[in-house]
C-alpha positions, 0 to 999 in steps of 0.5 A: 479478521486477518485474511490472506492478502488477495491483491496488492496495491500494485496489481491493479497497476500492472499496466503501468509497468512499461510506462514506469520504465526507462530506456537503456541510455544513462539508465539508473536502476536505483533511481528508477526503483526509488522514483517508482516507490515515491510515486506509488507510496508517497504520491511525490515525484521529481521532474527528472523521474517523470521525464525518464519514465515518460509520465506527466504529474497528473498521470503520476498522481492518478497512479498514486490515487488508484493505488490508495483506492486498491488498498482501501478495498483491501482494508474493507476485505481485511475487515470482512466487509464489502467495500462497495456496500460502504457509504461514500463517507466511510470510503473517503475516511479509509482513503484519507487514513491510508494517505496518512499511513503511507506518508510514513513509508520508509525505504532505502535503496542500496547497492546495485549489481548486474547479472547479465541483462538484469540489475539487482538493487538492494532495497531496505524496507521499514515496515509500518507498524500500525496494523500490527499494533492494532492486531496485537494491542487493540483488536481484542478490546475492540471486538469485546466492546462490539460483542457487548453491544451486540449482546445488548441488542443494539444492532438487532434491527441493523442491516448487514450493510449498515453494520459493516459501515459501523464496524469499519468506522470503529476500526478506523477510529481505533487506527486514527488514534495511532496515526501520530505514533506510527513506528516501524518494525524491524527493517527487512532487506530484499534484492529487487530485480530490474530487467528488460521487457520484450519492448526493451524497457527496464521494468521492476518485476511484478513479483518484486512489486508484490513483495515490496507491497506486502512488506510496506505495512505489516498486517 
């Protein structure tokens, strides 16, 4: 069931990296990093960050919503299901679940150093444990129960799309039971590069965004 993550929450948002940047005068790389992560994972932002990066609240909210939808699509792929074949109700359940999961996102911005024109910002991430616990503690029992139902012929007349929807909702039911007890795995600290692009804007590199996203939830 567990697959290599084919895309990250941020891949679809690559176009926004120039927008989520700040010009050199009075530039604070730590604030840029934290502000961007707050928008993407928590759906929050303060006026000073919006002004620094040239975003409206509506645009920031749209980045958050787009990112959640990409994560929902990954979740369907993680479940070996086609996202587009799921019902609108199931898609909304996934989106609502991920909003709750990502509200627990935890990270700390630390020391800033500079190497030439590139800033290096220490970032400590506390990986959310809900998917790791599902894999380690819930999946075998979930699979066994579904297999027993299949062997009893319960799904014999069900279309592939209907079965996918049933399967995904079963996984969601199991995960929702863990939402109130979400915890964290061991913290990991990385160095995030913030460098000028060809237009002279400081941006967080896509490679580092991808690293951050992979660490935020441990699948």
